[in-house]
C-alpha positions, 0 to 999 in steps of 0.5 A: 778379455772375454769371448762369446761364441754364437752359432750363426748360419750366415753373416754380413760381417761388416754390418754385424760389426757396425751394429754391435759397436753401436750398442757395446761401444768400447766394450767390443773389440771385434769379431770373427766369423768362420761360416758357422759361428761368430765369436765376439771379443769383449772387454772384462767390464761388459755387463750381463745386460750388454752380453744379452744385447749382443746375443739378441743382435746376433740372433736377429742379424739379417745378412742381407741388410747393408750398411750405408757404406755398403749401399753406396758401394752397390750403387757405385758398382751399378753406375759403373756397370751401366757405364760399361754397357753404355760405352764399351760397345764402340771405340771413340770415333775421332773423325767427329772431332776433326776440324774442332778446337785443337784442345778438344781434338787432343783431349779426344785423342787422349780419351781414345788412348786411355780406352785402348790402354784400359781394354788391354789391361782388362784382357790381361787379367 
């Protein structure tokens, strides 16, 4: 096993790991990052050319670049934040369900109960 340490001021560890795995494949075991330096763990059969490629990937790493999974997470969080803004202002009004289908009324009561439970949980954290 070989290690390669490279100075790096900022990193998106997940994206860097993904980029390195794509190039180094089975020669790359993983990395650590301490906020100043990234250390790559490589197998013994890694070539000098592959080491140079790894160094180039680290040198050109953009910590602001997100992986597709990270982009999806950001989008999901934005949707959740928007839903919180849209629905957090008022509690569900059960009066608009009075006289409606009994199943719909029961569902509205359950939603209101869930709202109250979630709000209580959020206040305890």
